Every structure is written in structure tokens, then in C-alpha cells.
N, C-alpha and C positions, 0 to 999 in steps of 0.2 A: 428096740426101735423107738425113737422119741415120738411123742404125740405132737400133732400140729397144734399151734396156739389156738385157743377158743376165744371167741369174742365174749367179753364179760357180760354184755347184755343178753346174748343168746344163752349163755350158761344160766343167767338168773331166770330168764323166761322158761327154760327147761326145768329148772328146780321148782319153780312156782307150779308149773303144769304137772310135774310128777307128784308134788304134795297134794294138789287138788285131786288128782286121780286116785291116789292111795287113801287119803283120809275121808273121801266122800264115798268109799265103798263100805259095805256092811262091816267087814273086819276092821277097816280103818276107823269107822265110827266107834267100835268097841275099844280100840287102842286109844283113841282120843278121850274117851270117857275115863279110862285108867290114867292117862296122863293128866287129865284135869284134876283128878283127886290127888295124885302124886304131887303135882305142882301147886296145889292149894289155890286153884283158880278162884274159888268162891270163899276164900278165908282172908282175913286180915294178916298180912305177913309180919306185922310188928310183934316183937317179943319183948315185953318190958324187962329192962335190966340186962339184955343180952344182945349187943350189937352184932355179934358174929352169927347167931342164929337168925336174927332179922335179915342180915345180908344173905344168908344162905336161902332163906325163904323167898326173898326178893329175886335172887338169881333163878330159882326154879320157876317163879311166877313169870319172869321175863321170857323164858323159853315158851311157855304156854301162850303168852300174848303174841309172841312172834309167830307162832303157828296159826293162831286165830286171825292175825292180820293177813297172812298169806291166803287163808281159806276164805276171807271175806270177798264178796263180789263187788266191793266198793272201789270202782275205778276213778273216783274223784281225785283230783290233784290234792296233794297234801302240802302243807307249808313245811318246807325243809330248813328254812332259815329263821334264826331267832332275831326278832325285831327289837331293837333297843328303844326304850321310851325314856322321855325326860323325867327327871325326878322332881 
């Protein structure tokens, strides 16, 4: 049986709510600490002479930053558009 279409904004709000509920629990906090270490959240992702290892570390870090952004209670509007400046 096909599912009914879901409004993308409702789906996003549900995802954010689920993440906050899960990661703000005691077990979620422990998982978040493990992910932080695995993703190298507090390390420099640059590996001298190895662009592929640097890219890999940056990819891991981006996942952690995404989770942290979701968990932040900062509801301030963010600039989504790049502003071109004159040179």
C-alpha cells in the first residue's frame, strides 16, 4: 500500500524533534560522546600530504556539525544566501 505524500517541512520538523529527543537522553548523550570522538570533533581534520584522508576527516566532521546544529536551541535566522561583494 503506497504511503501518502509527506510535507517536507513536517518531515524536517519531525526529524529535528526525534534527534533532540534521542540525543538529549542519557543514552543519547553517551552515543553523542562516542560520535564526537569518532568524527574528530575536537581535532584538526587536515592531514598534511594526504588530500584523501583530509577529505575523509572533513566528511566525518561535517556529520558531527550537522548533529550539533540540529541539537542547538538557537532559533535565530541564519543567512542562507551568499552575498557578493565588490572587489
